[in-house]
Steps between C-alpha positions, in 0.01 A plus 500: 500500500146358495286557182123447471380455137124509445394283204155581354493290189732305262566780250609742756665243717726386208587862429581538874712192502696630200558835668605349829726248317686788333540703813800494719403404864706502823659175605258308722198686360184294560214526250144419609211462265144572590169460309168602640177329412216749513192384685202407292229754506197291402140574608367247745223445262727435202400130496846369596506243776748536788677192355542667164619826649754297705597314183557826320686647788731197509562518112600860526733427785664221306551716190660767722737252638581372166569848373741558780671173434538590136646840570716359772650242268563776240681702760714214622626450130577875466672578831839365617487251766 
């Protein structure tokens, strides 16, 4: 069984991890985590340079990856190998 789990933020991600960790899954089930970083909706006249916007995008991307890593680690401790 393939299971896709969408993680929005840390609070709900940890709650989902607890739920998933307490659930019974079929042997060989595969969990996949996903987090979507919403696009920035800034006015072109906002005063941000393209470099600043790129840095902000990169920061949000890194934060999303860190969130997935954190929830993934939590799940790996809750689920049997």
